[in-house]
C-alpha positions as CSV (number, residue, x, y, z in Angstrom):
1,M,0.0,-0.1,0.0
2,R,1.1,3.4,-0.9
3,S,2.3,5.4,2.0
4,M,0.4,8.7,3.0
5,H,2.2,11.9,2.0
6,P,1.9,14.9,4.4
7,L,0.4,16.9,1.7
8,D,-2.2,14.3,0.7
9,P,-5.8,15.3,1.1
10,L,-7.8,13.9,3.8
11,S,-9.3,10.3,3.2
12,A,-12.6,8.8,4.2
13,G,-10.8,6.9,6.9
14,E,-9.2,9.8,8.1
15,L,-12.4,11.7,8.6
16,A,-14.0,8.6,10.3
17,A,-11.2,8.2,12.6
18,G,-11.2,12.0,13.6
19,R,-14.8,11.9,14.1
20,A,-14.4,8.9,16.5
21,I,-11.9,10.7,18.6
22,L,-14.3,13.5,19.1
23,V,-16.9,11.1,20.1
24,A,-14.5,9.4,22.6
25,E,-13.9,12.8,24.2
26,G,-17.8,13.7,24.5
27,L,-17.3,16.5,22.1
28,L,-20.2,15.3,19.8
29,T,-23.6,15.5,21.2
30,A,-27.2,15.0,19.7
31,T,-27.0,19.0,19.2
32,T,-23.5,19.2,17.8
33,R,-23.0,19.8,14.2
34,V,-19.7,20.0,12.1
35,P,-19.8,23.4,9.7
36,Q,-16.1,22.9,8.7
37,V,-13.6,20.3,8.5
38,L,-10.0,21.1,7.3
39,P,-6.7,19.4,7.1
40,V,-4.1,20.9,9.0
41,E,-1.5,21.2,7.0
42,P,2.2,20.4,8.5
43,D,4.9,22.8,8.6
44,K,7.4,23.1,5.8
45,A,10.4,21.5,7.6
46,S,7.9,18.3,8.6
47,V,6.9,18.2,4.7
48,A,10.4,18.3,3.7
49,A,11.3,15.5,6.2
50,L,8.3,13.5,5.0
51,V,7.3,13.6,8.8
52,A,3.2,13.1,8.5
53,D,1.4,13.6,11.6
54,R,-2.0,13.7,9.9
55,R,-4.1,16.2,11.9
56,I,-7.7,17.6,11.2
57,Q,-9.6,20.6,12.5
58,Y,-13.0,20.1,13.2
59,T,-15.4,23.3,13.9
60,L,-18.1,22.3,16.5
61,L,-21.4,24.2,16.7
62,D,-24.0,23.5,19.4
63,T,-27.2,24.2,17.4
64,A,-29.1,24.6,20.7
65,T,-26.9,27.5,22.0
66,G,-24.9,28.9,19.2
67,H,-21.6,27.9,20.8
68,A,-18.8,27.2,18.6
69,R,-15.4,25.6,19.0
70,D,-12.4,24.6,17.0
71,A,-11.2,21.1,18.1
72,V,-7.9,19.8,16.5
73,V,-7.1,16.3,16.5
74,S,-4.2,13.8,15.4
75,V,-5.4,10.8,13.6
76,T,-1.9,9.6,13.5
77,K,-1.7,9.4,17.3
78,R,-5.2,9.1,17.9
79,E,-5.7,12.0,20.2
80,L,-7.2,15.5,20.7
81,L,-4.9,17.9,20.7
82,S,-6.6,20.9,21.5
83,C,-10.4,22.3,21.5
84,E,-10.9,26.1,21.8
85,D,-13.8,28.4,21.5
86,C,-14.1,30.2,18.2
87,G,-13.4,33.9,18.0
88,E,-15.4,36.7,16.5
89,G,-17.7,35.7,13.5
90,Q,-19.8,32.6,12.8
91,P,-19.1,29.4,11.4
92,A,-20.0,28.5,7.7
93,Y,-23.7,27.6,7.0
94,L,-24.6,24.1,7.6
95,F,-26.8,22.3,4.7
96,E,-29.2,21.2,7.3
97,E,-29.6,25.2,7.9
98,Y,-30.9,26.0,4.4
99,D,-33.9,23.7,5.0
100,L,-34.3,25.0,8.6
101,A,-34.5,28.7,7.1
102,A,-37.0,27.6,4.7
103,E,-39.1,25.6,7.5
104,I,-39.0,28.8,9.8
105,T,-40.0,31.1,7.1
106,K,-43.0,29.2,5.8
107,A,-44.2,28.3,9.6
108,S,-44.0,32.1,9.8
109,P,-47.7,33.9,10.4
110,E,-46.1,37.1,9.3
111,W,-44.7,35.4,6.0
112,Q,-48.0,33.7,5.4
113,A,-49.9,37.0,5.7
114,A,-47.5,39.0,3.5
115,M,-47.9,36.2,0.6
116,T,-51.8,36.5,1.1
117,R,-51.7,40.2,1.1
118,R,-49.9,40.1,-2.3
119,G,-52.4,37.4,-3.9
120,L,-49.9,34.5,-3.6
121,A,-51.4,32.3,-1.0
122,D,-52.1,29.6,-3.6
123,R,-48.5,29.5,-4.6
124,V,-46.8,28.9,-1.2
125,E,-46.4,25.1,-1.7
126,H,-43.6,25.4,-4.3
127,A,-42.0,28.6,-3.1
128,F,-38.4,28.6,-2.6
129,C,-37.1,30.5,0.3
130,A,-33.3,31.1,-0.4
131,P,-31.0,31.0,2.5
132,L,-28.7,33.9,2.2
133,A,-26.0,35.1,4.4
134,P,-27.0,38.5,6.1
135,G,-23.5,40.6,5.8
136,Y,-23.2,42.5,9.1
137,F,-24.8,45.8,10.3
138,G,-24.5,45.3,14.0
139,R,-28.3,45.4,14.5
140,P,-29.3,44.9,18.0
141,D,-31.5,41.9,17.3
142,E,-29.0,40.3,14.7
143,S,-26.2,38.9,17.3
144,G,-25.7,35.3,16.8
145,R,-26.4,32.9,14.0
146,V,-28.7,34.9,11.7
147,I,-29.6,34.3,8.1
148,R,-32.0,36.1,5.8
149,S,-34.5,34.6,3.2
150,L,-35.6,36.0,0.2
151,T,-38.6,34.3,-1.5
152,F,-39.1,32.9,-4.9
153,L,-42.1,31.2,-6.8
154,R,-42.0,28.1,-8.6
155,E,-44.5,26.2,-10.8
156,D,-43.7,22.9,-9.3
157,E,-40.7,21.2,-7.5
158,H,-38.3,21.1,-10.4
159,D,-39.0,24.7,-11.7
160,S,-36.3,27.3,-11.5
161,P,-37.2,29.5,-9.1
162,W,-34.8,32.6,-9.8
163,A,-37.3,33.8,-12.7
164,H,-39.9,34.5,-10.2
165,P,-38.7,36.7,-7.2
166,V,-41.2,38.0,-4.9
167,E,-39.7,41.5,-4.7
168,G,-39.7,43.4,-1.4
169,L,-40.3,40.3,1.0
170,I,-37.3,39.6,3.5
171,V,-37.3,37.4,6.1
172,H,-34.7,37.9,9.2
173,I,-34.4,34.6,11.0
174,D,-32.4,33.7,14.2
175,L,-31.1,30.0,13.5
176,T,-30.2,29.2,17.0
177,G,-33.6,30.3,18.4
178,R,-35.4,28.7,15.6
179,R,-37.6,32.0,15.0
180,V,-38.5,34.8,12.6
181,L,-36.8,38.0,13.9
182,R,-38.8,40.2,11.7
183,V,-40.4,40.3,8.2
184,E,-40.2,43.3,5.8
185,D,-42.9,43.5,3.3
186,E,-42.5,46.4,0.7
187,G,-44.2,47.3,-2.2
188,D,-46.5,45.3,-4.6
189,V,-44.5,44.8,-7.7
190,P,-45.7,42.0,-9.7
191,V,-43.8,38.8,-9.7
192,P,-42.3,38.0,-13.1
193,P,-44.5,35.4,-15.0
194,E,-42.1,34.2,-17.7
195,H,-40.3,31.0,-16.7
196,G,-36.7,30.6,-16.4
197,R,-36.1,27.0,-17.6
198,Y,-33.1,26.5,-19.9
199,G,-32.3,22.7,-19.8
200,N,-35.4,21.6,-22.3
201,V,-34.5,24.0,-25.5
202,P,-34.5,21.5,-28.7
203,P,-30.8,21.4,-29.5
204,R,-29.5,22.4,-33.0
205,T,-28.4,20.0,-35.5
206,T,-25.9,21.9,-37.5
207,L,-22.5,21.0,-35.2
208,K,-20.6,18.3,-36.2
209,P,-18.9,16.2,-33.6
210,I,-15.4,17.2,-32.5
211,E,-13.3,14.0,-31.2
212,I,-10.5,14.3,-28.7
213,T,-8.5,11.3,-29.0
214,Q,-5.1,10.2,-27.6
215,P,-4.3,6.6,-28.9
216,D,-1.1,6.4,-27.0
217,G,-2.7,7.6,-23.7
218,P,-1.9,10.7,-21.9
219,S,1.5,12.2,-21.2
220,F,0.9,12.8,-17.6
221,T,1.8,10.3,-14.9
222,V,-0.1,10.1,-11.6
223,D,0.9,8.7,-8.6
224,G,-1.3,9.2,-5.7
225,S,-1.5,12.8,-5.6
226,E,1.5,13.4,-7.1
227,V,1.4,14.5,-11.0
228,T,4.2,14.7,-13.4
229,W,3.9,16.3,-17.0
230,E,6.5,17.5,-19.3
231,G,9.0,18.9,-16.9
232,W,6.4,19.8,-14.2
233,R,5.8,18.1,-10.8
234,L,3.1,19.1,-8.5
235,R,0.8,17.5,-6.1
236,V,-3.1,17.9,-6.0
237,G,-4.9,18.8,-3.1
238,F,-8.5,19.5,-2.1
239,N,-10.2,20.7,1.1
240,A,-13.7,21.7,2.1
241,R,-13.3,25.3,2.2
242,E,-11.1,26.3,-0.8
243,G,-11.9,23.4,-2.9
244,L,-9.0,22.4,-5.4
245,T,-5.2,23.4,-4.0
246,L,-2.0,22.9,-5.7
247,H,1.3,22.0,-3.7
248,Q,5.0,21.6,-4.3
249,V,4.9,22.9,-8.0
250,S,8.3,22.5,-9.7
251,F,9.4,22.9,-13.6
252,Q,12.3,21.4,-14.5
253,D,13.3,20.2,-11.0
254,R,13.1,23.7,-9.7
255,S,10.6,25.2,-7.4
256,V,8.0,27.4,-8.5
257,L,5.0,27.4,-6.1
258,Y,5.0,25.7,-2.7
259,R,1.0,26.2,-2.4
260,A,-1.5,27.8,-4.4
261,S,-5.2,28.1,-3.8
262,M,-8.4,30.2,-3.8
263,P,-9.0,30.7,-0.1
264,E,-12.0,33.4,-0.4
265,M,-14.1,35.4,-2.8
266,V,-16.5,38.0,-1.9
267,V,-19.8,38.8,-4.1
268,P,-21.0,42.3,-3.4
269,Y,-24.2,43.7,-4.8
270,G,-24.6,47.4,-5.5
271,D,-28.4,47.9,-5.4
272,T,-30.0,49.9,-2.9
273,A,-33.0,47.9,-2.7
274,P,-34.2,46.4,0.9
275,G,-33.8,42.7,-0.5
276,R,-30.4,43.6,-1.8
277,F,-28.2,46.2,-0.4
278,W,-26.8,43.6,2.2
279,I,-25.5,41.0,-0.1
280,S,-21.9,40.4,0.1
281,Y,-21.6,36.8,0.0
282,F,-18.1,35.3,0.9
283,D,-18.5,32.1,-1.1
284,A,-15.5,30.3,0.5
285,G,-15.8,31.6,4.2
286,E,-19.8,31.4,4.6
287,Y,-20.8,28.5,2.3
288,L,-17.4,26.5,1.7
289,L,-16.3,26.2,-2.1
290,G,-14.9,22.7,-1.7
291,K,-18.1,21.4,0.4
292,N,-20.2,22.4,-2.6
293,G,-18.0,20.9,-5.1
294,N,-19.5,19.2,-8.2
295,D,-19.0,15.5,-9.3
296,L,-17.6,16.0,-12.9
297,R,-18.8,14.4,-16.0
298,L,-16.8,13.2,-18.9
299,G,-17.7,15.0,-22.1
300,C,-19.4,17.8,-20.4
301,D,-17.3,19.2,-17.6
302,C,-14.1,17.8,-18.9
303,L,-13.3,16.3,-22.4
304,G,-10.3,14.1,-23.6
305,V,-8.6,11.3,-21.8
306,I,-9.3,12.2,-18.1
307,H,-8.2,11.2,-14.8
308,Y,-10.4,11.9,-11.9
309,F,-9.3,12.6,-8.4
310,P,-11.9,12.1,-5.7
311,A,-12.3,14.3,-2.6
312,F,-13.5,13.6,0.8
313,V,-15.5,16.2,2.8
314,A,-17.4,15.8,6.0
315,D,-21.2,16.3,6.1
316,D,-23.0,18.4,9.1
317,H,-22.2,15.6,11.4
318,G,-18.6,15.1,10.6
319,H,-19.5,11.8,8.5
320,P,-17.3,11.4,5.4
321,V,-18.7,12.2,2.1
322,E,-17.1,11.1,-1.2
323,I,-17.0,13.5,-4.2
324,P,-16.1,11.0,-6.7
325,R,-14.9,13.1,-9.6
326,A,-13.9,16.3,-7.6
327,I,-10.9,17.1,-9.6
328,C,-10.4,16.6,-13.5
329,L,-6.8,16.1,-15.0
330,H,-6.3,16.2,-18.6
331,E,-4.4,17.7,-21.5
332,E,-5.6,19.8,-24.4
333,D,-4.3,21.4,-27.4
334,Y,-3.6,25.0,-27.4
335,G,-2.9,26.1,-30.9
336,I,0.7,27.6,-32.0
337,L,3.5,27.9,-29.6
338,W,6.2,29.0,-31.6
339,K,6.5,29.3,-35.2
340,H,9.1,31.2,-38.2
341,T,9.1,31.1,-41.7
342,D,13.0,31.8,-42.7
343,L,14.2,33.8,-45.9
344,D,13.8,30.8,-47.9
345,G,10.3,30.0,-47.2
346,N,10.9,27.1,-44.6
347,A,8.6,27.3,-41.7
348,E,9.0,25.8,-38.3
349,V,6.3,25.4,-36.3
350,R,5.5,23.7,-32.7
351,R,1.9,23.1,-31.5
352,S,1.3,24.1,-27.9
353,R,-0.6,22.1,-25.2
354,R,-1.5,22.4,-21.7
355,L,-2.1,20.5,-18.8
356,V,-5.6,21.3,-17.2
357,I,-6.4,20.7,-13.6
358,S,-10.1,21.8,-12.8
359,S,-13.0,21.6,-10.4
360,I,-16.2,23.2,-10.3
361,S,-18.5,24.4,-7.3
362,T,-22.1,25.3,-7.3
363,I,-23.0,28.1,-4.6
364,G,-27.0,28.5,-4.8
365,N,-27.4,30.2,-8.2
366,Y,-24.1,30.4,-9.4
367,D,-21.4,28.0,-10.6
368,Y,-17.7,28.7,-10.3
369,G,-15.0,26.6,-12.2
370,F,-11.6,27.0,-11.2
371,F,-8.9,25.9,-14.0
372,W,-5.3,25.8,-13.3
373,Y,-3.2,25.5,-16.9
374,L,0.5,24.3,-16.8
375,Y,2.0,25.3,-20.0
376,L,5.2,23.5,-21.9
377,D,7.2,26.8,-21.4
378,G,6.8,26.9,-17.5
379,T,3.9,29.4,-17.8
380,I,1.0,29.0,-15.1
381,E,-2.5,30.2,-15.6
382,L,-5.5,30.2,-13.3
383,E,-8.8,30.8,-15.1
384,A,-11.9,31.5,-13.0
385,K,-15.3,30.9,-14.9
386,A,-18.5,32.1,-13.3
387,T,-21.5,30.8,-15.0
388,G,-25.1,29.7,-13.5
389,I,-28.1,32.1,-13.0
390,V,-27.8,35.7,-12.2
391,F,-29.6,36.7,-9.0
392,A,-32.4,39.0,-9.8
393,G,-35.4,41.0,-8.4
394,A,-38.9,42.3,-9.7
395,G,-39.8,45.6,-11.3
396,H,-42.3,47.2,-13.5
397,P,-41.6,46.2,-17.1
398,G,-40.0,49.0,-19.1
399,S,-38.8,50.9,-16.1
400,A,-35.4,52.2,-15.5
401,H,-33.4,51.4,-12.7
402,R,-30.0,53.1,-11.6
403,H,-28.5,49.7,-10.0
404,A,-30.3,46.8,-12.2
405,N,-30.8,46.0,-15.6
406,E,-33.7,44.7,-17.1
407,I,-32.7,41.2,-18.4
408,A,-36.4,39.9,-19.1
409,P,-39.9,41.3,-18.9
410,G,-40.1,42.5,-15.3
411,L,-37.1,40.9,-14.1
412,F,-34.4,43.0,-13.1
413,A,-30.7,41.9,-12.4
414,P,-28.7,44.2,-10.1
415,V,-24.8,45.1,-10.8
416,H,-22.7,43.0,-8.4
417,Q,-18.9,41.8,-8.5
418,H,-17.3,38.5,-8.2
419,L,-13.9,39.1,-6.3
420,F,-11.8,36.3,-6.0
421,C,-8.6,36.2,-4.1
422,A,-5.8,33.7,-4.9
423,R,-3.2,33.0,-2.5
424,L,0.1,32.1,-4.0
425,D,2.9,30.7,-1.7
426,V,5.7,31.5,-4.2
427,A,9.0,29.5,-4.0
428,I,11.1,31.0,-6.9
429,D,14.1,28.7,-6.7
430,G,13.6,28.4,-3.1
431,D,12.1,30.2,-0.4
432,R,14.3,33.3,-0.4
433,N,12.4,35.6,-2.6
434,S,11.7,39.5,-3.2
435,L,9.1,41.4,-4.9
436,Y,9.3,44.1,-7.6
437,E,6.9,46.2,-9.5
438,I,7.7,46.7,-13.4
439,D,6.1,49.4,-15.2
440,V,6.5,50.6,-18.8
441,E,6.8,54.4,-19.0
442,G,7.7,56.9,-21.8
443,V,10.5,59.0,-22.0
444,P,9.8,62.8,-22.1
445,T,11.1,64.3,-25.4
446,G,14.4,65.8,-24.6
447,E,18.1,65.0,-24.5
448,Q,17.1,61.4,-23.2
449,N,14.6,61.0,-26.0
450,P,15.6,63.4,-29.0
451,H,13.1,61.8,-31.4
452,G,10.1,61.4,-29.1
453,N,9.9,57.7,-29.6
454,A,11.6,56.2,-26.4
455,F,10.2,54.2,-23.6
456,T,11.6,52.0,-21.1
457,W,10.8,50.2,-18.1
458,R,10.9,51.2,-14.2
459,E,11.7,48.8,-11.4
460,T,10.3,49.5,-7.8
461,P,11.2,47.2,-4.8
462,L,8.4,46.5,-3.0
463,R,10.2,45.9,0.5
464,T,7.4,46.0,3.0
465,E,3.8,44.9,3.6
466,Q,2.5,48.4,3.0
467,E,4.4,49.2,0.0
468,A,3.4,45.6,-1.4
469,Q,-0.6,46.7,-1.4
470,R,-1.0,47.6,-5.3
471,H,-3.1,48.2,-8.0
472,A,-2.7,46.7,-11.4
473,D,-2.2,49.6,-14.3
474,P,-3.0,48.3,-17.8
475,A,-1.7,51.7,-19.3
476,K,1.9,51.1,-17.8
477,A,1.7,47.1,-18.7
478,R,2.2,46.7,-14.9
479,V,3.5,43.1,-13.5
480,W,5.0,42.2,-10.5
481,E,8.2,40.1,-10.7
482,I,9.4,37.6,-8.0
483,R,13.1,37.2,-7.9
484,S,15.1,34.7,-6.2
485,A,17.7,35.2,-3.8
486,D,19.6,32.3,-4.2
487,R,19.9,31.7,-8.1
488,T,21.1,33.3,-11.1
489,N,20.6,32.6,-14.7
490,R,23.6,32.5,-17.2
491,L,23.4,36.2,-17.7
492,G,24.1,36.6,-14.0
493,V,20.4,38.1,-13.2
494,P,18.3,36.4,-10.6
495,T,15.9,34.0,-11.8
496,A,12.3,35.3,-11.5
497,Y,8.5,34.6,-12.3
498,Q,6.2,37.5,-13.0
499,L,2.6,37.7,-12.1
500,V,0.6,39.1,-14.8
501,P,-2.7,40.5,-14.0
502,K,-5.8,40.8,-16.1
503,P,-7.4,43.6,-14.1
504,S,-10.8,44.7,-13.5
505,A,-12.4,46.9,-10.7
506,T,-11.6,46.3,-7.3
507,L,-14.1,46.7,-4.5
508,M,-16.8,49.2,-5.7
509,A,-18.4,49.7,-2.1
510,Q,-17.4,52.8,-0.1
511,P,-14.7,52.9,2.8
512,E,-17.8,53.5,5.2
513,S,-19.6,50.6,4.2
514,T,-19.7,47.4,6.3
515,V,-18.9,45.1,3.1
516,H,-15.8,47.2,2.6
517,Q,-14.5,46.6,6.4
518,R,-15.4,42.7,5.9
519,A,-13.9,42.6,2.4
520,T,-10.9,44.9,2.8
521,F,-8.7,42.5,0.6
522,A,-10.8,43.4,-2.2
523,T,-9.7,46.8,-2.2
524,R,-6.2,45.9,-3.7
525,H,-5.0,43.9,-6.6
526,L,-2.0,42.9,-4.8
527,W,-0.9,42.2,-1.2
528,A,2.2,40.5,0.0
529,T,2.8,38.8,3.3
530,P,5.9,36.8,4.5
531,Y,4.9,33.4,5.0
532,R,3.0,32.4,8.4
533,A,1.3,29.1,8.8
534,D,-1.9,30.7,10.3
535,E,-2.5,33.3,7.7
536,R,-4.5,31.3,5.4
537,F,-7.8,33.0,4.8
538,P,-7.7,37.1,3.5
539,A,-10.8,38.0,5.2
540,G,-10.3,36.1,8.4
541,D,-11.0,32.6,9.6
542,R,-14.9,33.3,10.0
543,P,-16.1,36.3,7.8
544,N,-19.8,35.3,8.5
545,A,-21.4,37.9,10.4
546,H,-18.0,39.2,11.3
547,P,-17.7,43.3,11.7
548,G,-14.4,43.4,9.6
549,G,-10.8,44.2,9.9
550,A,-9.7,40.4,10.1
551,G,-7.3,39.0,7.4
552,L,-5.2,40.8,5.4
553,P,-5.6,44.4,6.9
554,A,-4.7,43.2,10.3
555,W,-1.6,40.9,9.3
556,T,-0.1,43.7,7.0
557,A,-0.5,46.4,10.0
558,A,2.7,45.3,11.3
559,N,4.4,46.2,8.0
560,R,6.6,43.4,7.9
561,D,9.9,43.1,5.8
562,L,9.5,41.3,2.6
563,V,13.1,41.1,1.1
564,D,14.8,38.1,0.5
565,T,12.2,36.1,2.6
566,D,9.3,33.3,2.2
567,L,6.8,35.5,0.2
568,V,3.0,35.0,-0.1
569,L,1.3,36.9,-2.7
570,W,-2.6,37.6,-2.5
571,H,-4.0,38.4,-5.8
572,V,-7.5,39.8,-6.3
573,F,-9.2,39.7,-9.8
574,G,-12.6,39.1,-11.1
575,P,-15.5,40.4,-13.1
576,T,-17.6,43.5,-12.2
577,H,-21.1,42.4,-13.8
578,I,-23.7,44.6,-15.2
579,P,-26.2,41.7,-16.4
580,R,-27.3,41.8,-19.9
581,P,-30.3,39.8,-21.5
582,E,-27.9,37.4,-22.7
583,D,-27.1,36.3,-19.4
584,W,-30.7,34.9,-19.2
585,P,-32.0,32.3,-18.2
586,V,-28.2,30.6,-17.7
587,M,-25.3,32.9,-17.9
588,P,-22.4,32.3,-20.6
589,V,-19.2,31.9,-18.8
590,D,-17.7,35.0,-17.8
591,Y,-13.9,34.5,-17.7
592,S,-11.2,36.0,-15.5
593,G,-8.0,35.4,-14.1
594,F,-4.1,35.6,-14.0
595,T,-0.5,34.3,-15.4
596,L,2.4,33.5,-13.9
597,R,5.3,33.5,-16.4
598,P,8.9,32.5,-16.1
599,Y,11.2,35.8,-16.6
600,G,15.0,34.8,-16.7
601,F,13.9,31.6,-14.8
602,C,15.2,29.4,-18.2
603,D,18.2,30.5,-19.8
604,R,16.5,30.2,-23.4
605,N,13.2,29.1,-24.9
606,P,12.7,25.8,-23.2
607,V,10.5,24.3,-25.7
608,L,12.9,24.1,-28.6
609,D,13.0,20.2,-28.3
610,L,9.1,20.0,-29.1
611,P,8.6,17.7,-32.0
612,S,7.9,19.1,-35.4
613,G,4.4,18.1,-36.8
614,T,5.4,19.1,-40.3
615,A,6.4,15.8,-41.7
616,S,3.3,13.7,-40.5
617,H,0.4,16.1,-39.4
618,C,0.8,19.7,-41.4
619,R,-0.9,19.4,-44.7
620,P,-1.2,22.1,-47.6
């Protein structure tokens, strides 16, 4: 049997063993639930020494009192290591709380009266009462474990609810007390009547099949969680909060990344309506990206010769649950990698391909795909794909709204953002790295630029955490360069990788807003910190119902030194979405992401040795 690597994802057996320790310690009672279960990754020295004390952190919530604790167990030693009260903020929501919120809502006389007043009493059977994170506003009656619910109608239990919002009806719920705090019932906007079904459209018949074949099999190999492919070596991980993670990524036997993940994202809405001004979902910290991971399907989510990785997460009671195909690994063609036709008309061309490592999570109405691409030339790319169904409210058909577009008759989708934060524990030829900002700039016409054509680049060292809080600037072709302190290339220049952003807007909410305080990480495209094992989540460990200030703003207040150190970069990116009719009833993918490219990491083009296709595959 293959031995367990310290960075392997949690197995079903380990989750079951961890739960058994909690039971033996009397920590799981009839009212205890488990909102979040995460591996405790060993320190870097232990990983290097292949010492694997496998530990698991369980967040324990007493649903009768709202009391929450974090318990850490060693499944290697079969013992409880610690159990401490959680700090400020609430644990992530339980799956069972989604149903509980709907039950509480539908049992409420105030909600029933509101539906009757609106003439909707005969449509409550299939009404969908969405469980929505409440944000934070410091209201006296909203201490503890609170959730909000908006109502959507369905024609039957299989109908898409998002097409039929009941505008202005907001239910505020105390989950611990299992009671409605209050019901807001404002306005009498008609419920949009048009359905939102999208899966039963007759398919077109004009598309011819595209077949992806690899008759000799794929070029990658998989050994447990370790993947090797064309000079790349890495480990693939998965956990309940971040979902897909990458570990110990190296190219040509040289380190590039120690760890890469998507530890948080925030979805703030820009609408002032009573049912939407408070929306600012933290889809990792409040709902858990990994726990909501999809079981992927060949020919639909992934195409080609596929290797799937299963993942194990814990249910609300701490029992292991398998996602059989949580991660998809495959190769795909990516067009021309390089080409030149010489003066005699002789062409040399090499085709590119990339290794794709992907996972998809569904959080309510939205679906998020996370696709890591490794290229033959040493480039790494992350692409986030946002799709699913836009969140909408109702309005009078043909009316104008400053913060929402009409996308179907009487259906208005508000402006909002999807702001992802990638955590990149870089290791460019080792752990001692420094950070630079590279800007392209014009040279004023004069002695240094007599003809007015000159431009150059400027390198600015980012030596401290405060200096490293940066915005992207496309007008300057701005990139951020991570340089090794321990290795130079054949030109005597430090080996490096560049983080190349694909910038869009950062957080649009005003500084005095509560979402600005809670999602401060999203106000910059770049942050950098020295590595600390406990600094994992940019909005803090528990953003749910947290007043703000945790995570990156708290850590970087120390303004620690970043020169020749073990660097972690935090990169914020993602779309600002003004919905359009073409986004309805299901939204085409909105792409965002970034690139990490070698810059002096290699001494020359590393893909000169690719085989030519000119003899057998290229035809006139």
